[in-house]
C-alpha positions, -999 to 999 in steps of 0.1 A, spaced: 142 717 606 178 723 618 194 693 601 229 700 615 216 699 651 195 669 645 224 649 630 246 660 659 221 644 683 225 610 665 263 613 665 263 620 703 242 589 709 269 567 695 289 549 721 327 548 719 328 510 715 305 480 709 290 461 738 308 430 725 344 436 713 351 427 677 376 401 669 412 412 666 423 382 646 427 381 608 401 404 593 387 411 558 383 447 546 357 439 520 331 412 515 349 394 487 379 391 511 359 370 536 367 339 514 398 353 497 400 329 468 399 335 430 369 312 428 349 333 453 359 366 436 348 352 403 314 341 417 307 375 432 317 392 400 294 369 380 265 377 404 271 414 402 270 414 364 242 388 358 218 388 387 184 400 373 172 418 404 204 439 406 204 446 369 168 458 370 177 481 400 205 495 379 182 503 350 157 520 373 185 541 387 197 551 353 161 561 344 159 583 375 191 600 366 178 607 331 146 622 345 166 648 364 164 669 333 127 674 340 134 697 370 167 711 359 153 723 326 126 743 344 153 768 354 162 775 318 143 795 291 119 776 269 121 782 232 96 770 206 96 776 169 68 770 144 58 778 109 29 774 85 21 778 48 -13 781 31 -26 785 -5 -61 798 -12 -82 800 -44 -108 828 -46 -127 834 -78 -100 817 -98 -72 838 -82 -47 819 -62 -28 835 -33 -2 820 -9 8 830 26 36 818 48 43 826 85 69 818 111 67 823 149 91 819 178 81 820 214 104 823 245 94 820 281 115 821 312 105 820 349 131 839 369 139 818 400 136 847 424 134 826 456 155 796 444 123 775 444 132 758 412 168 753 424 154 736 456 133 713 435 162 704 413 185 698 442 158 677 459 155 655 428 193 651 426 194 640 463 166 615 455 187 600 427 217 599 450 197 580 476 185 556 450 222 552 439 229 543 476 201 517 475 217 502 444 251 500 461 235 485 492 218 459 470 251 452 453 269 446 486 240 425 500 241 403 469 279 397 474 272 387 510 244 364 499 267 347 475 292 341 503 265 327 526 251 305 497 286 291 491 289 283 528 254 267 529 263 246 498 295 234 515 276 226 547 250 206 529 277 187 510 294 179 543 261 168 558 255 144 530 290 129 535 283 125 572 250 107 565 267 84 541 293 76 568 264 69 591 249 44 567 283 27 562 288 25 599 254 8 603 261 -16 574 294 -25 591 274 -31 623 251 -55 604 281 -74 593 295 -76 628 261 -89 640 262 -117 613 297 -126 623 287 -130 659 256 -149 650 276 -173 629 299 -178 659 269 -186 680 269 -153 698 239 -130 698 207 -134 678 190 -121 647 169 -96 666 200 -75 668 202 -76 630 166 -63 627 174 -34 651 205 -25 630 186 -27 597 158 -5 612 185 21 620 200 17 585 167 24 567 160 54 589 195 67 580 188 63 543 156 83 547 176 111 563 202 109 535 175 114 509 164 145 527 200 158 529 206 152 492 174 171 484 187 200 506 220 199 488 203 202 454 182 231 466 213 249 480 229 245 446 198 261 429 199 290 454 235 298 444 228 294 407 198 318 409 220 344 426 245 341 398 218 346 371 222 310 359 195 284 351 187 266 384 197 232 373 211 222 407 244 210 392 269 237 403 299 222 421 309 235 455 334 227 483 329 195 502 344 211 533 334 244 550 356 272 537 379 293 558 361 327 564 379 356 579 365 379 605 351 412 590 367 445 599 343 462 623 349 498 630 337 517 660 300 528 660 308 563 646 327 547 617 298 524 609 275 554 610 297 570 584 303 539 563 268 523 560 254 531 526 218 527 538 224 553 565 238 577 539 209 571 516 184 578 545 202 610 553 200 621 516 162 615 518 160 637 549 178 665 530 155 660 500 124 663 522 138 695 538 143 710 503 107 699 493 94 718 524 113 749 514 101 747 477 65 742 488 66 773 511 83 794 483 54 784 459 32 808 479 55 838 471 53 860 440 67 847 408 81 866 378 80 853 343 93 868 310 77 859 277 86 871 242 75 862 208 85 872 173 66 865 141 65 873 104 41 867 76 48 869 39 34 858 6 67 841 -2 91 820 18 120 843 8 104 874 22 101 857 57 138 865 63 137 899 48 104 913 58 96 933 90 89 910 120 65 917 147 77 911 183 63 913 218 81 913 252 61 909 284 72 906 320 46 893 344 47 893 382 20 871 398 11 864 434 -11 835 444 -42 849 462 -68 822 465 -63 785 455 -86 768 479 -58 762 504 -40 739 480 -6 756 484 -8 759 521 -19 723 526 8 711 502 34 729 523 20 715 555 20 680 540 56 683 529 65 694 565 49 662 579 67 641 553 100 657 563 94 647 600 86 612 588 119 611 568 138 621 599 122 593 619 130 569 591 166 580 593 167 574 631 152 539 625 178 530 599 206 542 623 193 523 653 187 491 633 222 493 618 237 495 653 214 466 664 226 445 635 263 450 644 257 444 681 237 412 673 264 401 649 292 405 674 271 387 701 263 359 677 299 354 668 309 351 705 279 329 713 285 305 684 322 303 692 313 291 727 288 266 713 314 253 688 339 249 716 315 228 737 304 207 707 340 199 697 346 186 732 313 167 731 322 151 698 356 140 712 338 123 741 312 108 718 339 93 695 357 77 724 324 64 738 316 48 704 350 31 703 345 17 737 311 3 729 324 -13 697 350 -31 717 325 -41 744 301 -54 719 327 -75 702 335 -90 736 299 -96 744 299 -71 772 273 -48 757 242 -52 735 236 -38 701 213 -11 712 240 5 733 264 4 703 239 18 679 231 46 704 267 55 708 272 57 670 241 77 665 252 101 693 286 106 677 272 114 642 244 136 656 270 156 675 291 159 643 260 172 625 253 197 652 289 209 651 287 213 614 255 234 617 270 257 643 302 262 623 281 270 592 260 295 612 292 311 626 307 315 591 275 328 576 271 353 605 305 367 595 292 375 560 261 392 576 283 411 600 305 423 572 274 438 555 262 453 588 296 469 593 293 487 560 319 467 541 316 469 503 319 441 477 349 461 465 354 445 431 368 462 400 335 466 382 324 496 361 308 524 381 271 531 374 265 566 359 232 584 364 241 613 341 231 617 305 
């Protein structure tokens, strides 16, 4: 497979710009800079050092790096040394014998087959390292989103408590009017019905808040007690820096990892085909036997040196089938790479579209909330003057608070989308943490 030509096809597919332009306002160049506060940087650093999933991935990557010696050592000579000692008794006569033996074997890598296998394993480790870095960046983005979700739930609880207070205030107004001979107690029943329904909603919001706390605590590797404190207002989240498609193609770690796997599979194909070629192996051994240990170093040793050239002739089609299978796996790795590239572009396009769409929704909801607030003020005045009934007032208050909740949800979605867009654009967590080594 001509990898250079194949990769050029992908690069030529990339457009010069996104379908939806990225924001040119204040931008963050890394994930931790989305909410550029010491507290957020500390939370991300804690997650990267204590999250069990990420830590387990790091250990597996280190294990893969250590196992590179399995293939790299195959290119080096193998040396074994052994010795033995024995004492025999025959007809009352005791004799002793000692022997020492050393064996050396080395397969000459005529066709670079062993080198291909070693390079393929190194690329596999590199790809797994990319998987780890991607998991690291994804975790940082999840911490940002969890922090936003925690703040949104805290704000939702505050709004529901305001709703209950507003309904309780309405009950007091109804009693005042009743005592003045205006209205009747059926209005009070209607208000109390709304109040109890609001308390039920508040209980659900408080449960959601506790769950959101536990989600963040789990990401940080803490016990999920549901007690971590968060912001009571939505944080300020910068727009992520989004490069042009070709830059994202170069920056996305998962794309780089997928390309490393394509290169690995190509080397596997080459090694499998070379396995059908002749191989040359040199073996040597040297041994000595003596009646005393001292004589082992002074006596005459016996040595052998053999060079063997072998050519696979008949193996039931195993080598040929293995090469064919590796070729098919190489084609599959290329298609996996194409899929990763296309999905990466889709994630960025969707993220930019979502940012624009949510910005429009937010603008409309802000205007709607302004109208709903003015409507509620008008109905409060009309009710006090006896020009409107309690149902109209309760409906106006409910409309205002429901619109405020909708606006909160859209704002939270917008801010969370920026964290996801930062990850899709290939931004890194970019914290000063120790680099993972895969070498012995």
